[in-house]
PDBQT receptor file of N, H, CA, C and O in Angstrom, charges set to zero:
ATOM      1  N   MET A   1     -77.561  68.447 -67.563  1.00  0.00    +0.000 N 
ATOM      2  CA  MET A   1     -78.053  69.109 -68.587  1.00  0.00    +0.000 C 
ATOM      3  C   MET A   1     -78.401  67.597 -69.519  1.00  0.00    +0.000 C 
ATOM      4  O   MET A   1     -77.762  66.569 -69.296  1.00  0.00    +0.000 OA
ATOM      5  N   GLY A   2     -79.275  67.654 -70.353  1.00  0.00    +0.000 N 
ATOM      6  H   GLY A   2     -79.794  68.489 -70.535  1.00  0.00    +0.000 HD
ATOM      7  CA  GLY A   2     -79.338  66.596 -71.053  1.00  0.00    +0.000 C 
ATOM      8  C   GLY A   2     -79.542  67.089 -72.705  1.00  0.00    +0.000 C 
ATOM      9  O   GLY A   2     -80.051  68.149 -73.071  1.00  0.00    +0.000 OA
ATOM     10  N   VAL A   3     -79.133  66.282 -73.350  1.00  0.00    +0.000 N 
ATOM     11  H   VAL A   3     -78.720  65.422 -73.053  1.00  0.00    +0.000 HD
ATOM     12  CA  VAL A   3     -78.765  66.722 -74.982  1.00  0.00    +0.000 C 
ATOM     13  C   VAL A   3     -79.318  65.352 -75.612  1.00  0.00    +0.000 C 
ATOM     14  O   VAL A   3     -79.198  64.186 -75.235  1.00  0.00    +0.000 OA
ATOM     15  N   VAL A   4     -80.126  66.071 -76.983  1.00  0.00    +0.000 N 
ATOM     16  H   VAL A   4     -80.223  67.018 -77.289  1.00  0.00    +0.000 HD
ATOM     17  CA  VAL A   4     -80.970  64.866 -77.756  1.00  0.00    +0.000 C 
ATOM     18  C   VAL A   4     -79.820  64.808 -78.739  1.00  0.00    +0.000 C 
ATOM     19  O   VAL A   4     -79.294  65.876 -79.050  1.00  0.00    +0.000 OA
ATOM     20  N   PHE A   5     -79.460  63.899 -79.159  1.00  0.00    +0.000 N 
ATOM     21  H   PHE A   5     -79.887  63.031 -78.906  1.00  0.00    +0.000 HD
ATOM     22  CA  PHE A   5     -78.198  63.592 -80.380  1.00  0.00    +0.000 C 
ATOM     23  C   PHE A   5     -79.046  62.761 -81.224  1.00  0.00    +0.000 C 
ATOM     24  O   PHE A   5     -79.164  61.590 -80.865  1.00  0.00    +0.000 OA
ATOM     25  N   ILE A   6     -79.733  63.178 -82.401  1.00  0.00    +0.000 N 
ATOM     26  H   ILE A   6     -79.638  64.130 -82.694  1.00  0.00    +0.000 HD
ATOM     27  CA  ILE A   6     -80.060  62.338 -83.155  1.00  0.00    +0.000 C 
ATOM     28  C   ILE A   6     -79.341  62.023 -84.591  1.00  0.00    +0.000 C 
ATOM     29  O   ILE A   6     -79.476  62.806 -85.531  1.00  0.00    +0.000 OA
ATOM     30  N   THR A   7     -78.472  60.677 -84.710  1.00  0.00    +0.000 N 
ATOM     31  H   THR A   7     -78.363  60.041 -83.946  1.00  0.00    +0.000 HD
ATOM     32  CA  THR A   7     -77.876  60.337 -85.742  1.00  0.00    +0.000 C 
ATOM     33  C   THR A   7     -77.925  58.926 -86.108  1.00  0.00    +0.000 C 
ATOM     34  O   THR A   7     -78.134  58.115 -85.206  1.00  0.00    +0.000 OA
ATOM     35  N   HIS A   8     -77.767  58.535 -87.259  1.00  0.00    +0.000 N 
ATOM     36  H   HIS A   8     -77.598  59.193 -87.992  1.00  0.00    +0.000 HD
ATOM     37  CA  HIS A   8     -77.787  57.320 -88.161  1.00  0.00    +0.000 C 
ATOM     38  C   HIS A   8     -76.017  56.411 -88.142  1.00  0.00    +0.000 C 
ATOM     39  O   HIS A   8     -75.647  55.538 -88.928  1.00  0.00    +0.000 OA
ATOM     40  N   ASN A   9     -75.431  56.859 -87.267  1.00  0.00    +0.000 N 
ATOM     41  H   ASN A   9     -75.731  57.568 -86.629  1.00  0.00    +0.000 HD
ATOM     42  CA  ASN A   9     -73.699  56.642 -87.354  1.00  0.00    +0.000 C 
ATOM     43  C   ASN A   9     -73.239  56.203 -86.039  1.00  0.00    +0.000 C 
ATOM     44  O   ASN A   9     -72.697  56.958 -85.233  1.00  0.00    +0.000 OA
ATOM     45  N   PRO A  10     -73.448  55.081 -85.863  1.00  0.00    +0.000 N 
ATOM     46  CA  PRO A  10     -72.870  54.606 -84.511  1.00  0.00    +0.000 C 
ATOM     47  C   PRO A  10     -71.832  55.093 -84.176  1.00  0.00    +0.000 C 
ATOM     48  O   PRO A  10     -71.758  55.648 -83.080  1.00  0.00    +0.000 OA
ATOM     49  N   HIS A  11     -70.782  55.023 -84.995  1.00  0.00    +0.000 N 
ATOM     50  H   HIS A  11     -70.843  54.572 -85.885  1.00  0.00    +0.000 HD
ATOM     51  CA  HIS A  11     -69.641  56.110 -84.675  1.00  0.00    +0.000 C 
ATOM     52  C   HIS A  11     -69.391  57.251 -83.670  1.00  0.00    +0.000 C 
ATOM     53  O   HIS A  11     -68.750  57.385 -82.628  1.00  0.00    +0.000 OA
ATOM     54  N   HIS A  12     -70.236  58.065 -84.503  1.00  0.00    +0.000 N 
ATOM     55  H   HIS A  12     -70.756  57.956 -85.350  1.00  0.00    +0.000 HD
ATOM     56  CA  HIS A  12     -70.075  58.959 -83.955  1.00  0.00    +0.000 C 
ATOM     57  C   HIS A  12     -70.971  59.244 -82.511  1.00  0.00    +0.000 C 
ATOM     58  O   HIS A  12     -70.561  59.677 -81.434  1.00  0.00    +0.000 OA
ATOM     59  N   ALA A  13     -72.344  58.832 -82.916  1.00  0.00    +0.000 N 
ATOM     60  H   ALA A  13     -72.677  58.481 -83.791  1.00  0.00    +0.000 HD
ATOM     61  CA  ALA A  13     -72.803  58.676 -81.350  1.00  0.00    +0.000 C 
ATOM     62  C   ALA A  13     -72.240  58.068 -79.931  1.00  0.00    +0.000 C 
ATOM     63  O   ALA A  13     -72.617  58.290 -78.780  1.00  0.00    +0.000 OA
ATOM     64  N   TYR A  14     -71.074  57.119 -80.500  1.00  0.00    +0.000 N 
ATOM     65  H   TYR A  14     -70.768  56.939 -81.435  1.00  0.00    +0.000 HD
ATOM     66  CA  TYR A  14     -70.334  56.226 -79.194  1.00  0.00    +0.000 C 
ATOM     67  C   TYR A  14     -69.619  57.118 -78.624  1.00  0.00    +0.000 C 
ATOM     68  O   TYR A  14     -69.396  57.024 -77.417  1.00  0.00    +0.000 OA
ATOM     69  N   LEU A  15     -68.998  58.408 -79.548  1.00  0.00    +0.000 N 
ATOM     70  H   LEU A  15     -69.180  58.484 -80.529  1.00  0.00    +0.000 HD
ATOM     71  CA  LEU A  15     -68.150  58.951 -78.990  1.00  0.00    +0.000 C 
ATOM     72  C   LEU A  15     -68.225  60.216 -78.084  1.00  0.00    +0.000 C 
ATOM     73  O   LEU A  15     -67.326  60.919 -77.625  1.00  0.00    +0.000 OA
ATOM     74  N   VAL A  16     -69.949  60.302 -77.943  1.00  0.00    +0.000 N 
ATOM     75  H   VAL A  16     -70.680  59.730 -78.316  1.00  0.00    +0.000 HD
ATOM     76  CA  VAL A  16     -70.236  61.371 -77.516  1.00  0.00    +0.000 C 
ATOM     77  C   VAL A  16     -71.529  61.337 -76.785  1.00  0.00    +0.000 C 
ATOM     78  O   VAL A  16     -72.172  62.347 -76.498  1.00  0.00    +0.000 OA
ATOM     79  N   SER A  17     -71.974  59.750 -76.415  1.00  0.00    +0.000 N 
ATOM     80  H   SER A  17     -71.452  58.930 -76.648  1.00  0.00    +0.000 HD
ATOM     81  CA  SER A  17     -73.251  60.116 -75.677  1.00  0.00    +0.000 C 
ATOM     82  C   SER A  17     -72.824  59.007 -74.338  1.00  0.00    +0.000 C 
ATOM     83  O   SER A  17     -71.684  58.545 -74.286  1.00  0.00    +0.000 OA
ATOM     84  N   ASP A  18     -73.684  58.718 -73.482  1.00  0.00    +0.000 N 
ATOM     85  H   ASP A  18     -74.610  59.093 -73.524  1.00  0.00    +0.000 HD
ATOM     86  CA  ASP A  18     -73.827  57.887 -72.206  1.00  0.00    +0.000 C 
ATOM     87  C   ASP A  18     -74.656  57.296 -71.590  1.00  0.00    +0.000 C 
ATOM     88  O   ASP A  18     -74.737  56.730 -70.500  1.00  0.00    +0.000 OA
ATOM     89  N   HIS A  19     -75.579  57.595 -72.838  1.00  0.00    +0.000 N 
ATOM     90  H   HIS A  19     -75.514  58.055 -73.723  1.00  0.00    +0.000 HD
ATOM     91  CA  HIS A  19     -76.600  56.400 -72.813  1.00  0.00    +0.000 C 
ATOM     92  C   HIS A  19     -77.293  56.371 -74.232  1.00  0.00    +0.000 C 
ATOM     93  O   HIS A  19     -77.249  57.271 -75.070  1.00  0.00    +0.000 OA
ATOM     94  N   PHE A  20     -77.758  55.499 -74.304  1.00  0.00    +0.000 N 
ATOM     95  H   PHE A  20     -77.793  54.768 -73.622  1.00  0.00    +0.000 HD
ATOM     96  CA  PHE A  20     -78.265  55.157 -75.770  1.00  0.00    +0.000 C 
ATOM     97  C   PHE A  20     -79.861  54.458 -75.952  1.00  0.00    +0.000 C 
ATOM     98  O   PHE A  20     -80.249  53.372 -75.521  1.00  0.00    +0.000 OA
ATOM     99  N   ILE A  21     -80.691  55.582 -76.819  1.00  0.00    +0.000 N 
ATOM    100  H   ILE A  21     -80.376  56.464 -77.169  1.00  0.00    +0.000 HD
ATOM    101  CA  ILE A  21     -81.799  54.606 -76.833  1.00  0.00    +0.000 C 
ATOM    102  C   ILE A  21     -82.589  54.563 -78.786  1.00  0.00    +0.000 C 
ATOM    103  O   ILE A  21     -82.942  55.393 -79.623  1.00  0.00    +0.000 OA
ATOM    104  N   ILE A  22     -82.537  53.544 -78.704  1.00  0.00    +0.000 N 
ATOM    105  H   ILE A  22     -82.249  52.870 -78.024  1.00  0.00    +0.000 HD
ATOM    106  CA  ILE A  22     -82.742  53.180 -80.149  1.00  0.00    +0.000 C 
ATOM    107  C   ILE A  22     -84.109  53.096 -80.610  1.00  0.00    +0.000 C 
ATOM    108  O   ILE A  22     -84.489  51.939 -80.436  1.00  0.00    +0.000 OA
ATOM    109  N   LEU A  23     -84.873  53.700 -81.040  1.00  0.00    +0.000 N 
ATOM    110  H   LEU A  23     -84.564  54.641 -81.181  1.00  0.00    +0.000 HD
ATOM    111  CA  LEU A  23     -86.327  53.405 -81.563  1.00  0.00    +0.000 C 
ATOM    112  C   LEU A  23     -86.618  52.732 -83.140  1.00  0.00    +0.000 C 
ATOM    113  O   LEU A  23     -86.052  52.934 -84.214  1.00  0.00    +0.000 OA
ATOM    114  N   LYS A  24     -87.848  51.783 -82.728  1.00  0.00    +0.000 N 
ATOM    115  H   LYS A  24     -88.308  51.619 -81.855  1.00  0.00    +0.000 HD
ATOM    116  CA  LYS A  24     -87.980  51.226 -84.141  1.00  0.00    +0.000 C 
ATOM    117  C   LYS A  24     -89.866  50.925 -84.483  1.00  0.00    +0.000 C 
ATOM    118  O   LYS A  24     -90.546  49.974 -84.098  1.00  0.00    +0.000 OA
ATOM    119  N   LEU A  25     -90.169  51.788 -85.089  1.00  0.00    +0.000 N 
ATOM    120  H   LEU A  25     -89.617  52.560 -85.402  1.00  0.00    +0.000 HD
ATOM    121  CA  LEU A  25     -91.666  52.357 -84.801  1.00  0.00    +0.000 C 
ATOM    122  C   LEU A  25     -92.596  52.613 -83.765  1.00  0.00    +0.000 C 
ATOM    123  O   LEU A  25     -93.734  52.290 -83.425  1.00  0.00    +0.000 OA
ATOM    124  N   GLY A  26     -91.227  53.640 -83.239  1.00  0.00    +0.000 N 
ATOM    125  H   GLY A  26     -90.302  53.902 -83.516  1.00  0.00    +0.000 HD
ATOM    126  CA  GLY A  26     -91.771  53.975 -82.034  1.00  0.00    +0.000 C 
ATOM    127  C   GLY A  26     -91.822  53.269 -80.510  1.00  0.00    +0.000 C 
ATOM    128  O   GLY A  26     -92.312  53.408 -79.389  1.00  0.00    +0.000 OA
ATOM    129  N   GLN A  27     -90.999  52.459 -81.266  1.00  0.00    +0.000 N 
ATOM    130  H   GLN A  27     -90.601  52.347 -82.176  1.00  0.00    +0.000 HD
ATOM    131  CA  GLN A  27     -90.916  51.590 -79.207  1.00  0.00    +0.000 C 
ATOM    132  C   GLN A  27     -89.350  51.144 -79.625  1.00  0.00    +0.000 C 
ATOM    133  O   GLN A  27     -88.821  50.506 -80.535  1.00  0.00    +0.000 OA
ATOM    134  N   ALA A  28     -88.985  51.760 -78.587  1.00  0.00    +0.000 N 
ATOM    135  H   ALA A  28     -89.415  52.278 -77.848  1.00  0.00    +0.000 HD
ATOM    136  CA  ALA A  28     -87.767  51.497 -77.784  1.00  0.00    +0.000 C 
ATOM    137  C   ALA A  28     -87.325  49.654 -78.268  1.00  0.00    +0.000 C 
ATOM    138  O   ALA A  28     -88.130  48.758 -78.011  1.00  0.00    +0.000 OA
ATOM    139  N   VAL A  29     -86.259  49.418 -78.817  1.00  0.00    +0.000 N 
ATOM    140  H   VAL A  29     -85.605  50.145 -79.026  1.00  0.00    +0.000 HD
ATOM    141  CA  VAL A  29     -85.422  48.343 -79.167  1.00  0.00    +0.000 C 
ATOM    142  C   VAL A  29     -83.914  47.941 -78.403  1.00  0.00    +0.000 C 
ATOM    143  O   VAL A  29     -83.197  46.940 -78.379  1.00  0.00    +0.000 OA
ATOM    144  N   LEU A  30     -83.866  49.411 -77.757  1.00  0.00    +0.000 N 
ATOM    145  H   LEU A  30     -84.447  50.225 -77.776  1.00  0.00    +0.000 HD
ATOM    146  CA  LEU A  30     -82.565  49.385 -77.166  1.00  0.00    +0.000 C 
ATOM    147  C   LEU A  30     -82.179  50.537 -76.202  1.00  0.00    +0.000 C 
ATOM    148  O   LEU A  30     -81.525  51.533 -76.511  1.00  0.00    +0.000 OA
ATOM    149  N   ASP A  31     -82.508  50.345 -75.421  1.00  0.00    +0.000 N 
ATOM    150  H   ASP A  31     -83.039  49.536 -75.171  1.00  0.00    +0.000 HD
ATOM    151  CA  ASP A  31     -82.425  51.274 -74.079  1.00  0.00    +0.000 C 
ATOM    152  C   ASP A  31     -81.199  51.050 -73.085  1.00  0.00    +0.000 C 
ATOM    153  O   ASP A  31     -81.497  50.351 -72.117  1.00  0.00    +0.000 OA
ATOM    154  N   ARG A  32     -79.742  51.546 -73.130  1.00  0.00    +0.000 N 
ATOM    155  H   ARG A  32     -79.500  52.114 -73.917  1.00  0.00    +0.000 HD
ATOM    156  CA  ARG A  32     -78.940  51.120 -72.292  1.00  0.00    +0.000 C 
ATOM    157  C   ARG A  32     -77.777  52.250 -72.046  1.00  0.00    +0.000 C 
ATOM    158  O   ARG A  32     -77.464  53.014 -72.960  1.00  0.00    +0.000 OA
ATOM    159  N   LYS A  33     -77.269  52.298 -70.991  1.00  0.00    +0.000 N 
ATOM    160  H   LYS A  33     -77.522  51.678 -70.249  1.00  0.00    +0.000 HD
ATOM    161  CA  LYS A  33     -75.417  53.269 -70.748  1.00  0.00    +0.000 C 
ATOM    162  C   LYS A  33     -74.809  52.659 -71.482  1.00  0.00    +0.000 C 
ATOM    163  O   LYS A  33     -75.081  51.542 -71.921  1.00  0.00    +0.000 OA
ATOM    164  N   ARG A  34     -73.961  53.274 -71.697  1.00  0.00    +0.000 N 
ATOM    165  H   ARG A  34     -73.740  54.182 -71.340  1.00  0.00    +0.000 HD
ATOM    166  CA  ARG A  34     -72.910  53.158 -72.817  1.00  0.00    +0.000 C 
ATOM    167  C   ARG A  34     -71.826  52.235 -72.230  1.00  0.00    +0.000 C 
ATOM    168  O   ARG A  34     -71.220  51.383 -72.879  1.00  0.00    +0.000 OA
ATOM    169  N   THR A  35     -71.661  52.501 -70.954  1.00  0.00    +0.000 N 
ATOM    170  H   THR A  35     -72.154  53.193 -70.427  1.00  0.00    +0.000 HD
ATOM    171  CA  THR A  35     -71.040  50.961 -70.397  1.00  0.00    +0.000 C 
ATOM    172  C   THR A  35     -71.435  49.442 -70.147  1.00  0.00    +0.000 C 
ATOM    173  O   THR A  35     -70.763  48.480 -69.774  1.00  0.00    +0.000 OA
ATOM    174  N   GLU A  36     -73.026  49.608 -70.558  1.00  0.00    +0.000 N 
ATOM    175  H   GLU A  36     -73.571  50.390 -70.862  1.00  0.00    +0.000 HD
ATOM    176  CA  GLU A  36     -73.266  48.303 -70.657  1.00  0.00    +0.000 C 
ATOM    177  C   GLU A  36     -73.908  47.640 -72.288  1.00  0.00    +0.000 C 
ATOM    178  O   GLU A  36     -74.847  46.907 -72.595  1.00  0.00    +0.000 OA
ATOM    179  N   VAL A  37     -72.813  48.368 -73.055  1.00  0.00    +0.000 N 
ATOM    180  H   VAL A  37     -72.050  48.964 -72.806  1.00  0.00    +0.000 HD
ATOM    181  CA  VAL A  37     -73.223  48.154 -74.740  1.00  0.00    +0.000 C 
ATOM    182  C   VAL A  37     -71.911  48.301 -75.434  1.00  0.00    +0.000 C 
ATOM    183  O   VAL A  37     -71.380  49.411 -75.448  1.00  0.00    +0.000 OA
ATOM    184  N   SER A  38     -71.445  47.465 -75.908  1.00  0.00    +0.000 N 
ATOM    185  H   SER A  38     -71.876  46.563 -75.897  1.00  0.00    +0.000 HD
ATOM    186  CA  SER A  38     -70.338  47.927 -77.073  1.00  0.00    +0.000 C 
ATOM    187  C   SER A  38     -70.712  48.446 -78.230  1.00  0.00    +0.000 C 
ATOM    188  O   SER A  38     -71.879  48.475 -78.620  1.00  0.00    +0.000 OA
ATOM    189  N   LEU A  39     -69.711  48.896 -78.858  1.00  0.00    +0.000 N 
ATOM    190  H   LEU A  39     -68.763  48.873 -78.541  1.00  0.00    +0.000 HD
ATOM    191  CA  LEU A  39     -69.674  49.559 -79.940  1.00  0.00    +0.000 C 
ATOM    192  C   LEU A  39     -70.240  48.554 -81.490  1.00  0.00    +0.000 C 
ATOM    193  O   LEU A  39     -71.171  48.974 -82.178  1.00  0.00    +0.000 OA
ATOM    194  N   ASP A  40     -69.783  47.739 -81.699  1.00  0.00    +0.000 N 
ATOM    195  H   ASP A  40     -69.027  47.398 -81.141  1.00  0.00    +0.000 HD
ATOM    196  CA  ASP A  40     -70.356  46.529 -81.973  1.00  0.00    +0.000 C 
ATOM    197  C   ASP A  40     -71.671  46.211 -81.922  1.00  0.00    +0.000 C 
ATOM    198  O   ASP A  40     -72.265  45.980 -82.976  1.00  0.00    +0.000 OA
ATOM    199  N   GLU A  41     -72.416  46.140 -80.528  1.00  0.00    +0.000 N 
ATOM    200  H   GLU A  41     -71.934  46.327 -79.672  1.00  0.00    +0.000 HD
ATOM    201  CA  GLU A  41     -73.705  45.571 -80.353  1.00  0.00    +0.000 C 
ATOM    202  C   GLU A  41     -74.601  46.962 -80.809  1.00  0.00    +0.000 C 
ATOM    203  O   GLU A  41     -75.776  46.865 -81.163  1.00  0.00    +0.000 OA
ATOM    204  N   LEU A  42     -73.936  48.154 -80.753  1.00  0.00    +0.000 N 
ATOM    205  H   LEU A  42     -72.981  48.233 -80.466  1.00  0.00    +0.000 HD
ATOM    206  CA  LEU A  42     -75.034  49.489 -80.873  1.00  0.00    +0.000 C 
ATOM    207  C   LEU A  42     -74.762  49.541 -82.348  1.00  0.00    +0.000 C 
ATOM    208  O   LEU A  42     -75.718  50.044 -82.939  1.00  0.00    +0.000 OA
ATOM    209  N   THR A  43     -73.820  49.203 -83.104  1.00  0.00    +0.000 N 
ATOM    210  H   THR A  43     -73.044  48.794 -82.623  1.00  0.00    +0.000 HD
ATOM    211  CA  THR A  43     -73.904  49.055 -84.759  1.00  0.00    +0.000 C 
ATOM    212  C   THR A  43     -74.833  47.908 -85.046  1.00  0.00    +0.000 C 
ATOM    213  O   THR A  43     -75.685  48.281 -85.852  1.00  0.00    +0.000 OA
ATOM    214  N   ARG A  44     -74.952  46.949 -84.774  1.00  0.00    +0.000 N 
ATOM    215  H   ARG A  44     -74.260  46.646 -84.119  1.00  0.00    +0.000 HD
ATOM    216  CA  ARG A  44     -75.651  45.700 -85.094  1.00  0.00    +0.000 C 
ATOM    217  C   ARG A  44     -77.076  46.228 -84.624  1.00  0.00    +0.000 C 
ATOM    218  O   ARG A  44     -77.978  46.218 -85.462  1.00  0.00    +0.000 OA
ATOM    219  N   GLN A  45     -77.361  46.731 -83.223  1.00  0.00    +0.000 N 
ATOM    220  H   GLN A  45     -76.629  46.739 -82.542  1.00  0.00    +0.000 HD
ATOM    221  CA  GLN A  45     -78.772  47.083 -83.110  1.00  0.00    +0.000 C 
ATOM    222  C   GLN A  45     -79.460  48.254 -84.409  1.00  0.00    +0.000 C 
ATOM    223  O   GLN A  45     -80.539  48.207 -85.000  1.00  0.00    +0.000 OA
ATOM    224  N   MET A  46     -78.294  49.268 -84.512  1.00  0.00    +0.000 N 
ATOM    225  H   MET A  46     -77.417  49.306 -84.032  1.00  0.00    +0.000 HD
ATOM    226  CA  MET A  46     -78.771  50.471 -85.370  1.00  0.00    +0.000 C 
ATOM    227  C   MET A  46     -79.053  49.859 -87.004  1.00  0.00    +0.000 C 
ATOM    228  O   MET A  46     -79.956  50.348 -87.684  1.00  0.00    +0.000 OA
ATOM    229  N   ALA A  47     -78.388  49.014 -87.402  1.00  0.00    +0.000 N 
ATOM    230  H   ALA A  47     -77.655  48.617 -86.851  1.00  0.00    +0.000 HD
ATOM    231  CA  ALA A  47     -78.370  48.455 -88.867  1.00  0.00    +0.000 C 
ATOM    232  C   ALA A  47     -79.725  47.274 -88.855  1.00  0.00    +0.000 C 
ATOM    233  O   ALA A  47     -80.133  46.714 -89.873  1.00  0.00    +0.000 OA
ATOM    234  N   GLY A  48     -80.354  47.036 -87.285  1.00  0.00    +0.000 N 
ATOM    235  H   GLY A  48     -80.022  47.491 -86.458  1.00  0.00    +0.000 HD
ATOM    236  CA  GLY A  48     -81.717  46.304 -87.591  1.00  0.00    +0.000 C 
ATOM    237  C   GLY A  48     -81.946  45.005 -86.742  1.00  0.00    +0.000 C 
ATOM    238  O   GLY A  48     -83.091  44.581 -86.589  1.00  0.00    +0.000 OA
ATOM    239  N   GLY A  49     -80.449  44.127 -85.978  1.00  0.00    +0.000 N 
ATOM    240  H   GLY A  49     -79.519  44.472 -86.102  1.00  0.00    +0.000 HD
ATOM    241  CA  GLY A  49     -80.701  43.887 -85.143  1.00  0.00    +0.000 C 
ATOM    242  C   GLY A  49     -81.007  42.349 -85.144  1.00  0.00    +0.000 C 
ATOM    243  O   GLY A  49     -80.168  41.585 -85.622  1.00  0.00    +0.000 OA
ATOM    244  N   ASP A  50     -82.085  41.910 -84.667  1.00  0.00    +0.000 N 
ATOM    245  H   ASP A  50     -82.766  42.530 -84.278  1.00  0.00    +0.000 HD
ATOM    246  CA  ASP A  50     -82.715  40.412 -84.644  1.00  0.00    +0.000 C 
ATOM    247  C   ASP A  50     -83.011  40.469 -86.488  1.00  0.00    +0.000 C 
ATOM    248  O   ASP A  50     -82.694  39.557 -87.252  1.00  0.00    +0.000 OA
ATOM    249  N   GLU A  51     -83.504  41.424 -86.791  1.00  0.00    +0.000 N 
ATOM    250  H   GLU A  51     -83.761  42.165 -86.170  1.00  0.00    +0.000 HD
ATOM    251  CA  GLU A  51     -83.936  41.560 -88.242  1.00  0.00    +0.000 C 
ATOM    252  C   GLU A  51     -83.191  41.366 -89.186  1.00  0.00    +0.000 C 
ATOM    253  O   GLU A  51     -83.672  40.796 -90.165  1.00  0.00    +0.000 OA
ATOM    254  N   LEU A  52     -81.942  41.726 -89.204  1.00  0.00    +0.000 N 
ATOM    255  H   LEU A  52     -81.552  42.189 -88.408  1.00  0.00    +0.000 HD
ATOM    256  CA  LEU A  52     -80.923  41.848 -89.852  1.00  0.00    +0.000 C 
ATOM    257  C   LEU A  52     -80.620  40.642 -89.647  1.00  0.00    +0.000 C 
ATOM    258  O   LEU A  52     -80.987  40.073 -90.675  1.00  0.00    +0.000 OA
ATOM    259  N   THR A  53     -79.914  39.432 -88.550  1.00  0.00    +0.000 N 
ATOM    260  H   THR A  53     -79.616  39.894 -87.715  1.00  0.00    +0.000 HD
ATOM    261  CA  THR A  53     -79.767  38.716 -88.637  1.00  0.00    +0.000 C 
ATOM    262  C   THR A  53     -80.387  37.500 -89.679  1.00  0.00    +0.000 C 
ATOM    263  O   THR A  53     -79.921  36.804 -90.580  1.00  0.00    +0.000 OA
ATOM    264  N   GLU A  54     -81.725  37.668 -89.009  1.00  0.00    +0.000 N 
ATOM    265  H   GLU A  54     -82.104  38.233 -88.277  1.00  0.00    +0.000 HD
ATOM    266  CA  GLU A  54     -82.757  36.818 -89.732  1.00  0.00    +0.000 C 
ATOM    267  C   GLU A  54     -82.987  36.833 -91.191  1.00  0.00    +0.000 C 
ATOM    268  O   GLU A  54     -83.636  35.919 -91.699  1.00  0.00    +0.000 OA
ATOM    269  N   LEU A  55     -82.283  38.249 -92.242  1.00  0.00    +0.000 N 
ATOM    270  H   LEU A  55     -81.756  38.991 -91.830  1.00  0.00    +0.000 HD
ATOM    271  CA  LEU A  55     -81.968  37.947 -93.428  1.00  0.00    +0.000 C 
ATOM    272  C   LEU A  55     -81.261  38.208 -93.911  1.00  0.00    +0.000 C 
ATOM    273  O   LEU A  55     -81.295  38.914 -94.919  1.00  0.00    +0.000 OA
ATOM    274  N   SER A  56     -79.863  37.516 -93.137  1.00  0.00    +0.000 N 
ATOM    275  H   SER A  56     -79.836  36.942 -92.319  1.00  0.00    +0.000 HD
ATOM    276  CA  SER A  56     -78.678  37.344 -93.202  1.00  0.00    +0.000 C 
ATOM    277  C   SER A  56     -78.349  36.898 -95.035  1.00  0.00    +0.000 C 
ATOM    278  O   SER A  56     -77.691  37.430 -95.929  1.00  0.00    +0.000 OA
ATOM    279  N   HIS A  57     -79.170  35.706 -94.940  1.00  0.00    +0.000 N 
ATOM    280  H   HIS A  57     -79.704  35.274 -94.213  1.00  0.00    +0.000 HD
ATOM    281  CA  HIS A  57     -78.950  34.966 -95.946  1.00  0.00    +0.000 C 
ATOM    282  C   HIS A  57     -79.501  35.453 -97.229  1.00  0.00    +0.000 C 
ATOM    283  O   HIS A  57     -78.985  35.036 -98.265  1.00  0.00    +0.000 OA
ATOM    284  N   GLU A  58     -80.594  36.375 -97.290  1.00  0.00    +0.000 N 
ATOM    285  H   GLU A  58     -81.013  36.714 -96.448  1.00  0.00    +0.000 HD
ATOM    286  CA  GLU A  58     -81.087  37.054 -98.360  1.00  0.00    +0.000 C 
ATOM    287  C   GLU A  58     -79.639  38.143 -98.645  1.00  0.00    +0.000 C 
ATOM    288  O   GLU A  58     -79.258  38.215 -99.813  1.00  0.00    +0.000 OA
ATOM    289  N   LEU A  59     -79.343  38.459 -98.232  1.00  0.00    +0.000 N 
ATOM    290  H   LEU A  59     -79.653  38.400 -97.283  1.00  0.00    +0.000 HD
ATOM    291  CA  LEU A  59     -78.065  39.419 -97.943  1.00  0.00    +0.000 C 
ATOM    292  C   LEU A  59     -76.881  38.989 -99.108  1.00  0.00    +0.000 C 
ATOM    293  O   LEU A  59     -76.422  39.684-100.014  1.00  0.00    +0.000 OA
ATOM    294  N   GLN A  60     -76.550  37.500 -98.713  1.00  0.00    +0.000 N 
ATOM    295  H   GLN A  60     -76.923  36.935 -97.977  1.00  0.00    +0.000 HD
ATOM    296  CA  GLN A  60     -75.452  36.733 -99.362  1.00  0.00    +0.000 C 
ATOM    297  C   GLN A  60     -75.848  36.280-101.051  1.00  0.00    +0.000 C 
ATOM    298  O   GLN A  60     -75.254  35.470-101.763  1.00  0.00    +0.000 OA
ATOM    299  N   ARG A  61     -77.002  37.078-101.357  1.00  0.00    +0.000 N 
ATOM    300  H   ARG A  61     -77.485  37.736-100.778  1.00  0.00    +0.000 HD
ATOM    301  CA  ARG A  61     -77.286  36.362-102.624  1.00  0.00    +0.000 C 
ATOM    302  C   ARG A  61     -76.776  37.095-103.543  1.00  0.00    +0.000 C 
ATOM    303  O   ARG A  61     -76.856  36.752-104.722  1.00  0.00    +0.000 OA
TER     304      ARG A  61
């Protein structure tokens, strides 16, 4: 049986999921099994991934 669990909290998702798909504008930016992704990576991707890294200098102002 499959269950779709939608959340913006990576800690909740990591506790109950065995597969993650993160969508941005309808496109999958992450599609991995729990054994293939760490909580830190999941959190980074949910927070914006590479775009967040590119904007990090803006956040430190």
